[in-house]
C-alpha positions, 0 to 999 in steps of 0.5 A: 588459538590464533586461528580461533580468534580470527574465526571469532572476529570474523563472526563478530564482524558478520554479525555486526554487519547483519544487524547494521543492515537490519537496523538500516532497513528498519529505519527506511520502512517508515512511510506515509499512507492514504486511507482508504487506499481504494473505494468505489464512488459515484461521480459527484460523491464526497470522498473523505480520506486521511493521511497518516504515518507508519513509523515502523517503531522509529521515533519520528520528529517531522514529516514533509510532503505535497498532496496531489489530486487527480479527478478529484476536487479538493474541498478541505485539508485539516491538520490533526490535533497535537501536531505543529504545522510549520507549513499548513496545507490548503486546497490552493497550496497542499504542501505540508511540513508537520512537526511532532513535539518530542518525537513519537514512534506511534502510528497516527493520522496527520491530515484529514482530506475532503474531496469531491469526485468529478468524472467517471474513471480512476481518481487518486490522492498521492504525495510528492516530495515526501521526507520523514525525519526521525531516528536516533540521529534525527535525520531523514530516514525515509521518503516513502509516500503512499496513495489512494486509488478510487473507482468513480462510476458515472451517476445514473441519470434520473428520468422523470416519468413521461406525462401525457399532455392532453390538449384542452380545447374550448367547449364549442359544438362541432358542426357537421353536415349530415343526412337528416330525415325530413318530417314532411317528405320521404327521403333525406335532405341535407341538414346540420347536426350540432355535436356537443348539444344533448337532445334535451338541450335541443328540444327544451332550450332550443325547440326550433333547433332541429327544424331550423337546422336544415341546409340553408341552401334548400330553404324550400324543403321546409315551409313551416315549423307548426302543425301543418307541414305543406300547402296541400294539407292546408287546402284539404283541411280548409275544404273539410272545414267548409263542408262541415260549416255547410252541413251545420247550416243545412241542419239548422235551416231544416230545424227552423222549417219544422 
């Protein structure tokens, strides 16, 4: 009988110890978390995360901690509704001490954090100095704080399409010295060709352009711009005119004698 009692007592003690350890383990599993825990963004993107508590069925009365940012610029920190902010966090001072009136065993969001990704790499939101107060004894039951790790990729540079720049020049004729056929001589003489002037402009607007466009260094190449191009032609035509006049005079005199 005594032996049975001793064994029963030992079993009870072991059971109490096991349940006690289990109860302690349950109490220490309450923890804070950051959501999303991971995400991929581009440099310059805005990342909105929330800080919440996983109570693990423990009644929680207060939560304390300080947010830390790496490769992220804090934009704003907002305390969730229904909480009593004993120490309100801000981007300049991200320490928080939040009370939960009457305590709660429900998992809930505590903070909403807006940040901006700065450079490519791994960016994080973490917590330090975490203290979770709760349980039947209303004491510190956990100091577990989560974190969020984010992959930041370099933003792709937007390259504007190349635009061809065409230089605009004044609308001026281009003057070149080129061989031009002489209207009165065989062969070629040097003349001046005006590019950018159409034939119609040369013949209509400037009728003397082509004949006057020969090289000024050889002024004797062209003597006139009229019907007779040389002195030889003038002499021949003069002689023909004289002969015709003499013939007309001879015929007139002959008729008078008759």
